[in-house]
C-alpha positions in Angstrom: 119.8 130.0 117.0 117.2 129.1 114.8 117.8 125.2 114.4 114.4 124.6 112.6 115.4 127.5 110.4 118.8 126.2 109.7 116.9 122.2 109.3 114.0 123.5 107.1 116.4 125.3 104.5 118.2 122.1 103.8 115.8 119.7 104.1 113.8 121.8 101.1 116.9 121.8 99.0 117.5 118.8 99.6 114.3 117.4 98.6 114.3 119.3 95.4 117.7 118.1 94.0 116.6 114.5 94.8 113.3 114.9 93.1 114.9 116.5 90.2 117.8 113.3 90.3 115.1 110.5 90.4 113.3 112.4 87.5 116.3 112.6 85.1 117.3 109.4 86.1 113.6 107.4 85.2 113.6 110.1 81.8 117.2 108.2 80.9 115.7 104.6 81.6 113.2 105.3 79.6 115.0 106.4 76.6 116.9 103.0 76.8 113.7 101.2 76.7 113.9 99.9 80.4 110.7 99.1 81.9 108.9 101.1 84.8 109.3 98.2 87.3 112.6 97.8 86.7 113.5 101.6 86.8 111.6 101.6 90.1 113.4 99.4 91.7 116.4 100.8 91.1 115.6 103.9 92.5 113.8 102.3 95.6 117.3 100.0 96.2 119.3 102.7 95.6 118.1 105.1 98.3 117.5 102.3 100.5 121.3 101.1 100.4 123.7 102.6 98.8 122.6 106.1 99.8 122.6 105.0 103.4 126.3 103.6 103.2 127.6 106.9 102.1 126.6 109.1 105.1 128.3 109.4 108.5 124.7 109.1 110.5 124.7 105.6 109.9 128.4 104.6 109.8 128.8 106.3 113.2 127.1 104.9 115.9 127.4 108.2 118.7 125.6 110.0 115.5 123.2 107.5 114.5 122.4 107.9 118.5 121.9 111.0 118.0 120.1 111.0 115.2 117.0 108.3 116.5 116.0 111.1 119.5 115.3 113.9 116.4 112.6 110.5 115.4 110.9 111.3 119.2 110.4 114.6 118.2 106.5 114.6 118.0 105.7 112.8 121.3 108.3 114.8 123.6 107.3 118.4 122.1 103.7 119.9 120.6 104.8 122.8 119.1 107.8 123.9 117.7 109.5 120.3 118.0 112.3 120.5 116.0 113.8 123.6 116.9 113.3 122.5 120.7 114.7 118.9 119.9 117.7 120.3 118.0 118.2 122.9 121.4 117.7 120.3 124.0 117.7 116.7 123.5 119.8 116.6 120.8 122.5 119.3 121.8 123.3 117.4 125.0 123.4 114.3 123.2 126.1 116.0 120.5 127.8 117.3 123.4 128.7 114.2 124.8 130.1 112.7 122.1 134.4 113.1 121.9 135.9 115.2 119.1 138.1 111.9 118.3 134.8 109.7 118.0 133.3 112.1 115.1 134.3 112.5 111.7 137.1 114.8 111.3 136.2 119.0 111.3 132.3 117.3 112.1 130.4 120.0 113.6 126.4 120.3 114.7 126.0 122.7 112.3 127.0 119.5 109.8 124.9 117.2 112.0 121.8 118.9 111.3 122.6 119.2 107.7 123.4 115.7 107.1 119.8 115.0 109.2 117.8 117.2 106.7 118.9 115.2 103.8 118.3 111.9 105.2 115.0 113.0 106.3 114.1 114.4 102.9 115.1 111.0 101.5 113.7 109.2 103.4 110.5 110.7 102.7 111.0 110.7 98.7 111.6 107.1 99.0 108.0 107.0 101.1 105.9 109.0 98.8 107.6 107.2 95.5 106.6 104.0 97.1 103.1 104.9 97.7 102.5 106.6 94.6 104.0 104.0 92.2 100.8 103.8 90.1 101.3 107.4 89.4 104.7 107.5 88.5 104.0 104.2 86.7 101.8 106.1 84.6 103.6 109.2 84.1 106.4 106.3 82.4 104.4 104.3 80.2 102.8 107.8 79.0 106.5 109.8 78.7 104.7 112.7 80.3 107.5 113.6 82.3 106.4 116.8 82.6 103.7 116.0 85.4 106.3 114.3 87.4 106.3 115.1 90.9 107.0 113.5 94.2 104.6 115.4 96.5 101.1 115.1 99.0 98.2 117.0 98.2 96.6 117.5 101.8 94.5 114.9 102.8 93.6 113.5 98.9 93.8 109.7 97.8 95.8 109.4 95.5 93.4 108.7 93.1 92.2 112.3 93.5 95.6 113.6 92.6 95.0 115.9 89.7 97.3 114.3 88.0 96.7 111.0 88.4 93.2 111.9 87.1 94.6 113.3 83.7 97.1 110.3 83.1 94.7 107.6 84.3 91.8 109.2 81.7 94.5 108.8 79.2 95.5 105.5 79.7 92.1 103.9 80.6 89.5 105.9 78.5 85.9 105.1 79.7 84.6 102.6 76.5 82.1 104.8 75.4 84.0 108.2 75.2 86.4 106.4 72.8 86.4 107.3 69.4 87.4 104.7 67.0 88.5 106.0 64.0 88.4 104.7 60.4 86.2 101.7 61.7 85.4 99.8 58.4 82.0 97.7 58.7 83.3 93.8 59.6 81.6 90.7 57.7 81.4 88.2 60.7 81.6 84.4 59.7 79.6 81.8 61.9 83.6 80.8 63.1 84.2 84.1 64.6 81.1 83.8 66.9 80.1 81.5 69.4 76.1 81.7 68.8 75.5 79.8 72.1 77.0 82.4 73.8 74.5 85.9 75.0 77.7 88.4 74.7 77.0 87.9 71.1 74.0 90.2 71.4 74.9 93.8 69.7 72.7 95.8 72.4 73.5 95.2 75.8 70.3 96.5 78.1 68.8 99.1 75.4 70.4 102.1 77.6 73.1 104.3 77.7 75.8 102.6 79.8 76.0 104.8 83.0 79.3 106.6 85.0 79.5 103.5 87.8 79.6 100.5 84.7 82.1 102.6 83.0 84.3 103.2 86.1 83.8 99.2 87.6 85.1 98.5 83.8 88.0 100.2 84.1 88.6 98.8 87.3 88.7 95.1 86.0 90.5 96.1 83.0 93.0 97.3 85.3 92.7 94.4 88.5 91.5 91.8 87.0 94.5 89.2 86.0 96.4 92.2 85.8 99.6 90.5 84.1 97.4 89.1 81.5 96.9 90.2 78.3 94.4 87.7 76.5 91.3 88.1 74.4 89.8 85.8 76.7 90.3 88.2 80.2 88.0 90.9 77.9 86.1 89.1 76.9 85.7 87.7 80.4 84.4 91.4 81.9 82.7 91.8 79.0 79.6 88.9 80.1 80.5 89.5 83.6 79.5 93.5 83.1 76.6 92.5 81.0 75.0 89.4 82.9 76.4 89.1 86.4 77.2 92.3 87.4 74.3 94.1 89.5 71.9 95.4 87.4 70.6 98.0 89.5 73.8 99.7 89.8 75.8 98.7 85.8 74.5 99.4 82.5 76.9 98.4 80.3 75.9 99.1 76.6 78.3 98.7 74.2 78.2 97.7 70.8 80.2 94.3 70.2 82.2 95.7 67.2 82.9 98.9 69.1 84.2 97.2 72.1 86.5 95.1 69.5 87.7 97.9 68.3 88.3 99.3 72.1 90.3 96.4 72.9 92.6 96.4 69.3 93.5 100.4 69.5 94.0 100.1 73.3 95.7 97.0 74.4 96.7 95.6 71.0 94.7 92.2 71.4 92.2 91.3 68.5 89.3 89.4 69.5 88.1 87.3 67.3 85.9 85.0 69.6 83.1 86.1 72.0 83.1 83.3 74.3 84.1 83.5 78.0 86.9 80.6 79.0 85.2 77.4 80.1 86.5 78.0 83.8 84.2 81.5 83.8 81.5 79.9 86.2 83.6 78.1 88.7 87.1 80.8 88.8 86.4 83.6 86.7 83.1 84.8 88.3 84.1 84.6 91.6 87.1 86.6 90.9 84.8 89.2 89.4 82.3 89.3 92.0 85.5 89.7 94.6 86.7 92.4 92.3 83.1 94.1 92.1 82.9 94.0 95.8 86.2 95.7 96.3 85.3 98.0 94.0 81.5 99.6 95.5 83.7 99.2 99.2 86.5 101.6 97.3 83.3 104.3 96.2 81.8 104.1 99.4 
């Protein structure tokens, strides 16, 4: 009997079904104006707890023992491990179980079917958790046509096609943002800190380079991620202008444009371009650490 064919047939069937159900659940929660964090936790909790309790493999000690053998298949066989483990070790263990100790009318075929379901859900749960950032962007942008739970070979998550598309929409490059209908503004002296060098309109007299734009995106995402204040964005601006390595990062953007970008994208109004009072004591070291992480990530 081709156990591998039976197993894989059920596995891919269940994988597609569970993926579809998760997508529909998230679409529904989005329509109910629930946050992604809340919806994500609901999915993870259900698959990790409530779902497990419904199935015989975890409710029956004998079946659970046979199922644990399946997890050893890769260490026992170097090829055809699914076929061989079902044909030999698991089959021997299953046949030892007294019929009275099994659920009514429970067959070996039913066991394989149930293992396929559990394994599909485990893989989906693993990828759903590992790719949380990707799913969060799908949810935030309401682009569920791009929802999928899959692996693209050895690609890092940041290199997934949909990740690049969605990330570019959420975190566009500063100099690629087209600010529409911008009217010239007259700043009074109270809006600008004349003692702060970030009030300079032109940074280095050069175009911003790609590395600087990417670092800007990175800091927006990871520097004090739970805060959305004008001080956070001004600190980032000051860091890129004054403290980032000028040999690596050239960040040239006019103050007016930066103000409009933050207002358009994050709904934050920057009224005064002054860094936080503890910038040199605390914030600069945090930003330096993040910049180091950014460089290590890119290398």
